[in-house]
C-alpha positions as CSV (number, residue, x, y, z in Angstrom):
1,M,-27.9,-21.6,165.1
2,H,-29.9,-18.4,165.5
3,S,-31.2,-16.5,162.5
4,P,-29.5,-13.2,161.7
5,E,-32.6,-11.4,162.9
6,L,-32.5,-13.1,166.3
7,Q,-28.7,-12.5,166.6
8,S,-29.3,-8.8,166.0
9,K,-32.0,-8.7,168.6
10,I,-29.8,-10.5,171.1
11,A,-27.0,-8.0,170.5
12,L,-29.5,-5.2,171.1
13,W,-30.8,-6.8,174.3
14,R,-27.2,-7.2,175.5
15,Q,-26.4,-3.6,174.8
16,R,-29.6,-2.4,176.6
17,A,-29.0,-4.7,179.6
18,A,-25.4,-3.3,179.9
19,E,-26.8,0.3,179.7
20,G,-29.7,-0.5,182.1
21,T,-32.3,0.5,179.6
22,M,-34.1,-2.9,179.1
23,T,-37.9,-2.5,179.3
24,Q,-40.4,-5.1,180.4
25,E,-41.5,-5.4,176.8
26,D,-37.8,-6.2,175.9
27,Y,-37.7,-8.9,178.5
28,R,-41.0,-10.4,177.4
29,E,-39.8,-10.5,173.8
30,A,-36.5,-12.0,174.7
31,I,-38.0,-14.7,176.9
32,T,-40.6,-15.5,174.3
33,L,-38.2,-15.8,171.3
34,L,-35.5,-17.7,173.3
35,R,-38.1,-20.0,174.7
36,E,-39.3,-20.9,171.2
37,G,-35.8,-21.8,170.2
38,R,-35.3,-24.0,173.3
39,L,-38.6,-25.7,172.8
40,A,-37.7,-26.5,169.2
41,A,-34.3,-27.8,170.3
42,A,-35.9,-29.9,173.1
43,H,-38.4,-31.4,170.6
44,A,-35.6,-32.2,168.1
45,A,-33.6,-33.8,170.9
46,A,-36.5,-35.9,172.0
47,S,-37.2,-37.0,168.5
48,S,-33.7,-38.1,168.0
49,K,-33.1,-39.7,171.4
50,G,-36.6,-41.1,172.1
51,K,-37.4,-39.0,175.1
52,A,-36.3,-35.7,176.6
53,K,-34.9,-35.9,180.1
54,K,-36.3,-32.7,181.6
55,P,-39.0,-30.4,180.1
56,P,-38.0,-26.8,179.5
57,A,-39.0,-24.1,182.0
58,D,-42.6,-22.9,181.7
59,G,-42.2,-19.6,179.8
60,D,-45.7,-18.4,180.7
61,S,-44.7,-18.6,184.4
62,L,-41.6,-16.6,183.7
63,L,-43.6,-14.0,181.9
64,D,-46.1,-13.8,184.7
65,E,-43.2,-13.2,187.1
66,L,-42.2,-10.1,185.1
67,D,-45.5,-8.5,185.9
68,G,-44.6,-8.5,189.6
69,L,-41.4,-6.5,189.0
């Protein structure tokens, strides 16, 4: 489960996305924080099952793509 702080940020990002006011910095922060959570979950799953089936998407590549927008 997400922390209360992250849940608050997600709600804010959803609101900004609906309003069309998301900034590149908002997207960067969202990708970074959500990626951290997915990496932790993938690591936990790999530890409990022996091996992860597919590595998570490369967050650095995703952030680099934002620069081109």
